[in-house]
C-alpha positions in Angstrom: 35.0 0.3 -48.2 32.0 -1.2 -46.4 32.5 -3.6 -43.5 31.6 -7.1 -44.7 32.0 -8.7 -41.2 29.0 -6.7 -39.7 25.7 -8.2 -40.5 23.3 -6.3 -38.2 22.4 -9.2 -36.1 21.3 -8.5 -32.5 19.0 -5.5 -33.3 15.9 -7.5 -32.6 17.3 -8.7 -29.3 18.1 -5.2 -28.2 14.6 -4.0 -29.2 13.0 -6.8 -27.2 15.1 -5.9 -24.2 14.1 -2.3 -24.5 10.4 -3.3 -24.6 10.8 -5.5 -21.6 12.5 -2.7 -19.7 9.8 -0.2 -20.6 7.1 -2.6 -19.5 8.9 -3.3 -16.2 9.2 0.5 -15.6 5.6 1.1 -16.4 4.5 -1.7 -14.1 6.7 -0.3 -11.3 5.3 3.1 -11.9 1.8 1.8 -11.3 2.4 -0.7 -8.4 4.9 1.3 -6.2 2.3 4.0 -5.2 0.0 1.3 -3.8 2.7 -0.1 -1.6 4.0 3.3 -0.6 0.4 4.4 0.4 0.1 1.2 2.5 3.3 1.5 4.4 2.8 5.2 5.0 -0.7 4.5 6.3 0.6 1.6 8.5 3.0 4.1 10.2 0.0 6.3 11.1 -2.0 3.2 12.3 0.9 2.4 14.7 0.9 6.0 16.0 -2.9 5.9 16.6 -2.6 2.5 18.2 -0.3 4.1 20.9 -2.8 6.8 21.8 -3.2 6.9 25.6 -6.6 6.0 27.1 -7.0 9.4 28.7 -7.0 11.0 25.2 -9.8 8.7 24.0 -13.1 9.6 25.5 -15.4 7.1 23.6 -13.2 4.1 23.5 -12.7 2.1 20.4 -15.2 4.2 18.4 -12.9 7.3 18.9 -10.0 5.2 17.6 -12.0 4.2 14.5 -12.9 7.8 13.9 -9.3 8.8 14.1 -8.4 6.0 11.6 -11.1 7.0 9.2 -10.0 10.7 9.4 -6.6 9.5 8.3 -8.1 7.4 5.5 -10.0 10.5 4.3 -6.8 12.7 4.5 -4.8 10.2 2.5 -7.6 9.6 -0.1 -7.7 5.9 0.6 -11.5 5.7 1.0 -11.9 3.8 -2.2 -10.2 0.8 -0.7 -10.4 1.2 3.1 -13.7 1.6 5.0 -14.8 1.3 8.6 -15.2 -2.5 8.2 -11.5 -2.8 7.3 -10.5 -2.2 11.0 -10.8 -4.4 14.1 -9.9 -2.4 17.2 -9.4 -4.1 20.6 -8.4 -2.3 23.7 -7.4 -3.9 27.0 -6.1 -2.5 30.2 -2.5 -2.6 29.0 -2.5 -2.7 25.2 -4.4 -1.9 22.1 -4.6 -4.0 18.9 -5.7 -2.7 15.5 -6.1 -5.1 12.6 -6.3 -3.7 9.1 -7.2 -5.7 6.0 -8.1 -4.3 2.6 -7.7 -5.1 -1.1 -6.6 -2.8 -3.8 -6.9 -3.4 -7.5 -4.1 -1.9 -9.6 -3.8 -1.8 -13.4 -0.2 -3.0 -13.6 0.0 -2.8 -17.4 -2.7 -1.6 -19.8 -5.3 -4.4 -19.9 -3.7 -6.3 -17.0 -5.1 -5.7 -13.5 -3.9 -7.4 -10.3 -5.6 -7.5 -6.9 -3.2 -6.7 -4.0 -4.2 -7.8 -0.5 -2.9 -5.8 2.4 -3.0 -7.2 5.9 -1.5 -5.5 9.0 -1.8 -5.9 12.8 -0.6 -3.3 15.2 -0.2 -4.2 18.8 1.1 -1.4 21.1 1.3 -1.0 24.8 -0.8 1.7 26.5 1.2 4.0 28.8 
C-alpha cells in the first residue's frame, strides 16, 4: 500500500531554505541593535542641539559634555568619543555633526564595519 508516486524530492531545497532563513534571522539579530542605538542616540543629539544659549554656560564645551554624558549613559563609548562630534553655535542656530564607525559581527566569522554620519541643525530660541 505504499505510495509509489512520492519520491522524497525537495527535502534538500527545504533544508537549504531553512538554513538561509536562520542565517538571515541571526544577521538581523546582530545588526538591528546597532541601527536602533544609532537612531535612538540621534534623537537625543537633536534634543541637545536645541538647548537654548542661556542654559549653556561654557558654550560648545558644555554641549560636548552633555553629548558625552549621553554616550556614557547609553554605553556607546566604545564607538563614540569626543572627537566624533563637531559642534558649531551661531547667534541663531547650532549644528552638531556626528560621525563614527561601528564593527558588528553579522554572522560568526563575518564582521562588517558600519559607518554612521549625522548632522543636526536646529534653531536657537
